[in-house]
N, C-alpha and C positions, 0 to 999 in steps of 0.2 A: 594526329594519329598517335595512339598509345604505343609506347615503346614495348617491344617484346622482351619478356624476362623469363627466368626459370621459375618453376612452381615453388622452388625453395625460397624465392624472394616474395612470394605471395602476389605476383602480378595478376591482373585480370586477364591479360593476354600472355600465354606462356608458349615457349618454344620446345619444351621437352615432355609434353603430354599430348598425345594424339587427340585432336579436338573432337573427332567423332567417336573416339573410343573403339573398343572391340565390338564389332557388329556380328550378329548371328548370320551365318551363311551355310546353307545346306550344300553338302558336297554334290558334285556333278559327276555322274558315272558315264563313261564312254563304253558303248556296247559294240563289239566286233562280232559279226555273224558270218561264219565261214562254211562254204561248201566247195566242191571240186568240179572245175569246168570239164574235166575229162568225162565225168559221168553223164553230163547233159547230152552229149552226142551218142553215148552208148545206150542210154535209156531215155527215150523222148519225153516220157512223163515225169522224169525225176526232178527237173528244175521246178516245175509247177508244184510238185508235192513238197519239196524242201522249202520253197518260198512260202507255202502255206503253213508249214511247221514254224518257221521263223515269225510269221505274222501272228500266230497264236501265242508264241512265247512273248513277243513284243507287247501284246495287249496285256498279258499277265504282269510283265515287269513294269510297264508304264503306269499301271494302277498304283504300284508301290513307289515308283520313282519317276514322277511326271517330268522332271527336268533332264532325264537321261538323253544322251546323244547317240543316235544309232548310225552305224556306218553304212547300212545297206549290205547287200550280198557281196562278200569278199570271196571270189572264186578264181581270180587270176592274179598275176603279179602286178598288173596295172591297177586293178581295183584295190589290191592290198596297199599299194603306194598311195593311192588317192585317199583311202580310208584312214591310214596313219596320219596323213597330213590334216585331214578333217578333224580328227580327235585332238591333235596337238593345237590347232588353231582355235578349237572350241574351249581350250583350257580345262579339260576334264581333270578330275582329281584321282580317279582310279579307272581301271579298265576291266570290264567283264568280257571275256572271250568265250564265245559260244560256238561249238562245233555241231553242225547238223549232220555232216557226213565226214568221212576221211578227207583230209586235205594235206598236201605235202608241207612239211615244216618250213621250208624256205619261203613259201608264200606267206604264211602267218608271221614269220619273223620280220619280213619286210614291213608289215604294218606295225608290229610291236616295237621295232627299233626307233620309231618316232616318239614313243612314249615309254621307253624302257626304264625310266627312273620312277615310274608310277607303280603303286600297288596293283598286282594282277590277280584276278580271280578267274579260274577256268571252269566252265560248265560243259561237261560231256553229256549231251542231250540226246535222248531218244524220243520218238513220238508215241511210244506206248511203254507200259510197264512189263509186259510179258510177250515173249516171242509168239508171233502169229504162225502156228503150225500149218496153216493153210496158205501161207505166203510162199515167196520164192526168193531167188538170189537178189533180185532188184530190191525187194523189201529189206533184206539185210544190209545192202549198201545204203539205203535211205537212213539206216540207223547205225552207220559204221563210224560214228564219232569216236568210239572207244579205240579203234585202230589209230586214228589220227592223234588222239590225246596221248596214247601211250608213246607214240613216236615223239611228239612235241615235248612232253614232260621229261623224257630221257634226254633230249637235246638241251632243254633248259637247265637241267641239273648239271650237265657237262659244261654249260656256259656259266654256271654258278649264279643263275638268276632266280629270285624267289617268286613263289606263286602259292595260291591256295586252290585246292581242287574240290569240285563238287560233281557228283555223278547222279543223274536223275532223268526224269521225263518232263515233257512240256507242262503237264498239270500236276506235278509232284510237289505237294506242299512242303515236304521235308527239304527239298532242294531250295525252295524259295526262302524257307526259314533259315537255312544255312547262309544264304546270301544276305538276308537281313542282319544276321549276327555279325558278319564280316563288315558290312557297310555301316552298321551302327557303331562298330568299333572304330572305323575310320572317321566317322562323324565326331567321336570323342576326341581323336587326335586333332581334328580341325578346330573343335571348340576350345581346346587348350592353347592352340597356336596363337601367340601375340596377346593372350589374355593378361590383364594387368592385376597383379597380386600386390596389395599393400601390406607392408609389414611395420607394425608399431612395436618397438621394443626389440627383444632379442630372444634367443633360445634360453629357457630357464637354466640357471647354472647347473652344470654337471650332467645335463641330459645329452651325453655324447651320442646316444642312439639317434637323436634328432638333428645333430649337427650335419652340415653338408656344404658343398660348393655351389654357389648360385650360378657360377659359370657353367658347370656341368648340368645344372637344372635347366638352363636355357638351351643347351645343346640337345638334350633328350626330349624335353617337353615343349620347348618353344615359348615358354611363358616369360613375361617381363616382371621382375621383382622390383618394386618401388619402395625404398626405405623412407618411412615417414617420421619426421621429428615430432615429438609431442607438442612442440610449440604451435604447429599447424592445427592440431586438435584443440589446444587450449584457446587459440584465437577464435575458433568456431564455437567452442563452449560458451565463450563470453558473448557471442552474438545470438545465442538461443533466446527466444522471447518467452515470457510467461504464458502467452497464449499457446505457443507450440507445446510447452510442457503440459499445460492443462488439457489440451486436446488428446495427446498421447496417453496421459494418465487416465483420462476418462475411458478411452478405448480399452485399456487393460483391465481396469477395476470393474467395468461393467460387463466384461466378457468372462473374467476368471475370478474364482473365489480367492480371497486373501487369507493367508495362513498366519504368518508370524512376522510380518513387516509393517512398519508404520507408513503413513501417507508420505512423510518426509523421505523415508528410504526410497519409496517408489518414485517420487518426483525427482530426486537427485539422480537416480539411475536413468530415468527417462531423459533428463537433460543431457546426460552423456550420450544416450542413444540417438537423440536428435543431432547432436554434434557429429557423431560417427556417420550418420546418414549424409550430412552435408559434406563431410570430408570425402566420402566415397563418390559422391556425385561430382565434386570439384576435380578430383584426380582421375575420374573415369575408371574407377576400379571395378573389377569383376569378382574379386575375392579379397578377404581380409584375414590376416593373421596377427594376433596381438598377444602381449604379455600382460596378464592381469596382476599376478602376484608381485608384490614389492615394486610395482611399476605404475600401472594405471590406477590401481586401488589406492596407492599412496598419494598420487598426484591429484586425484579427483574425489577422494573420500567416498568412493562407491565402486561397484564392480561393473565391468564392461559386458557382462554376460547377456543381459536383456537387450543391450544395444546390438550385439552381434546376432542374437536370435531374431530381432526385428528386421535386421538387414537381410537375413536369409528368407524370412517370410514375405516381406513387403517389396524387396528389391531383387529377389531371385538370386541372391548371393550364395556363396559358400563361405563359411567363416569358422575359424577355430583359434586355439590359443597355444601358448608356450613355445612359439616359434616353430610349430610343426608344419613345415611347408609340404613335405611329402604326404602327410595325412590330409592336408588341405587339397592337394592335387587329386588324391584319391576321392575325396568328397566331390570335387568338380567332375571327375569321371562319372560317378554315380548320378550326379545331377543331370549330366548330359544324357545318360541312358534312360532315366525314369522321369525327368522333369520334377522330381521331388528332392527335398533336402535329406541328406544323410545325417547320421548321429555320430559324433566323436565321443568316445569314452576311453577309459583306461581299463586294462585287464583287471578284473576283480576276483573275488573269491568264487570257488566252485561249490555246487550243491550236488552231492553224490546221489541223493534220492531222486532228484529230477534230472540227473545226468546233464546238468546245465552249468553255465558260467555266467557271471555277472559282468556287465560293462558299467563302470562308474563314470558318470558324466562330469563335465565342467560347466554345467549350466547353459550350454550352447545347444540349442535345438529348436525345432519348430513345433507348434501345437498339433499339427497334422500327424505327427509321429505317435500321438496319444490316441486311445480309442475314441475319445470325444473331448470337447472343450470342458465338459463337466468333470473330467478326470485330471484336469490341469489346475494347479494352484500356484499363486504367487508366493514365493518363499524367500527367506533370507539366504544370502550366500553362505554356505556352511563353513568355508575356510576364510579366515580373516588374515590378510597379509598387509597390514599397515593402514587400514581404513578405519574411520570412525563411523559407526552406524552399521546397518545390517546388510547393505547391498541388496541386490534383487536378481532372482532367476526363477525359472519354472521348476516345479516339482511334478513329475509323473513317471509312470512305467511305460516304456515303449510298447505299443500294441502288438498282439500276436500275429503270426503269419510267416510265410516263407521269407527268408532274408539272406543277405550276403554280407560277409565280413571281409575286410581287406585292409592292408596297409603296406607301406614300402619303407625300406631303409637304403641308405647309400652304402655301397661296398666298393672294394678296390677297383673292380671292373665295370662299375655302373650302378645299377639299382636292382633290387630284388623285391618281389611282392609275396606276401602270404595271402592266400585267397581260399575261401571256404563257403560252401552252402551250409546254412544253418536254419534253425526254426526259432524265431522269436516267440516266447511263450508267455502265457499268463502266469502270475505269481502273486502270493499274498502281498498286499501293499505294505511298504515299510515307511516309517516316519523318517524321511530321508533328506528333505530340503534340497533335493537335487533330481536331475533327470537320470534314469538308469534303465538298463535293459537286461533281460535274462534270455539267453539263447541255448537251445538244446542241440546236441551233436549226435551223430550216429554211433561212433565208437565210444568206449569208456572215456568220460570227460577228463580223467586224470592222464590217461594215455594220450588223449588229444592235445592237452596242454604241454605234455612232455615233448610231443612231436613238433609242435610249433616253436617252443622255446629252444629246442635243439637246433632248429633251422636258423633261428636268430631273427627276432622281430623288434619293433619299437614297443615301448610300453603303452603307447596309444593304439587304439583300434577303431576302425570306421565300420559302422553298420548301416546298411541301406535296406529298406524293405523291398522285397521282390528278388527273384533269382537272376543275377547278372553275371554268373560265373563264366558262361560261354563268351559273352562279349568282352569281359575283362581279360580272359585268357587270350582272346584275339588281340586286344590292345597290347598286352605284353609281347605278343609275337611281333606286332608292327613296330613297337618301340624297342624291341630286342631286350626285354627285361627278363631276368631269371625269375622263377616263381616256384613256390610250394603250393600246390592245389590239393585240397582235401575235399573229395567229392561226396555229395549226398548227406542226408540227415537221417 
């Protein structure tokens, strides 16, 4: 039997990397549906009507969340106690509390006390959108959740217990969309928890905006940071076969136009890309942060940009450079929300005529960010930091459409995020040898930049296609992150 070693020693069987790695797990939501036993005797048809309302709600919710755990009717202290136990034993990750009628707060709290450490979303539900003027007092009690919710939320505030509140009706799409936003945000938190982030190198010298404590990073986001010595990458580089290099080179050159790089430039960068993929699989990584300048470029005489781009496209990774762990986590958040890779760039020059700002890339991005493969070219790495040869990365302008930009920095009391809805726009093509984006904002672009820089940001910025601001705001709430949110475009 082979002796168990540390991954640092290069053993085939290691004791400090989880063998199965981080596996995707959909969050499980526990649903508490509450009514009031007193009404059942006062109004004989009430129980049947409220039960019917909950059935209709359950069908709507289950279509969205098929693994939800339902408590059944919670209308007495005994049923509340039983429901709380059921949700705890089921190992739910969050609780959705739904009131059909008024119910006394002490009954609800009995159930919630079993799962009080979990995120709580409260839905004050009616069975219709407008008051039935032909109805009666019983009809109002059937829709009396507002009374109970006002009582319960006042109590929860006094108890200093957090919650999110939604008001709507059984078939109200707005209400379900708000639930989706909150539960998608919680899925982001789950996807980050115990994810393995590999770090090759260190923060580029002097980038104090990116420096941080990895201990506090673990406390807030739950990620595992694995520091990787370059000797591990070098060992795998030496194991890469010519057949592997040839196969990946053929894939790239047959798919994309070559601009100003030699075949040898491509092959050398591809060799490093294959080694990076082997490293990621060996260490069960979910994301990778590397230092290209004066580090990997110097040691391998090529750039790691195409390697990280291929990890993102082929392995579902998030990857970036210069030791930017908070930018990487922002990319992981966006990946969780959209299933698509985000783009890391640096704040670039503004264009007053287009009321837009440029993001200058570091060659790390996936071709699906471009309008089409025909818009992507294989280009040399524009910045040379100690390598011989041209390196390799993609050149393209990120395609147009609604987008979200975000990033975080560490501050004295934790972390803060800058977050904004923007529009990625078309722009005249530039001879750039690099990935870049142009985004338009609603207010004057110079005032926009002044506001962001006054808040304090990193010099990196993450752009993801699609509007994710509601979900990312909710993530900030759940993780207790301060943020500057600039709404709209």
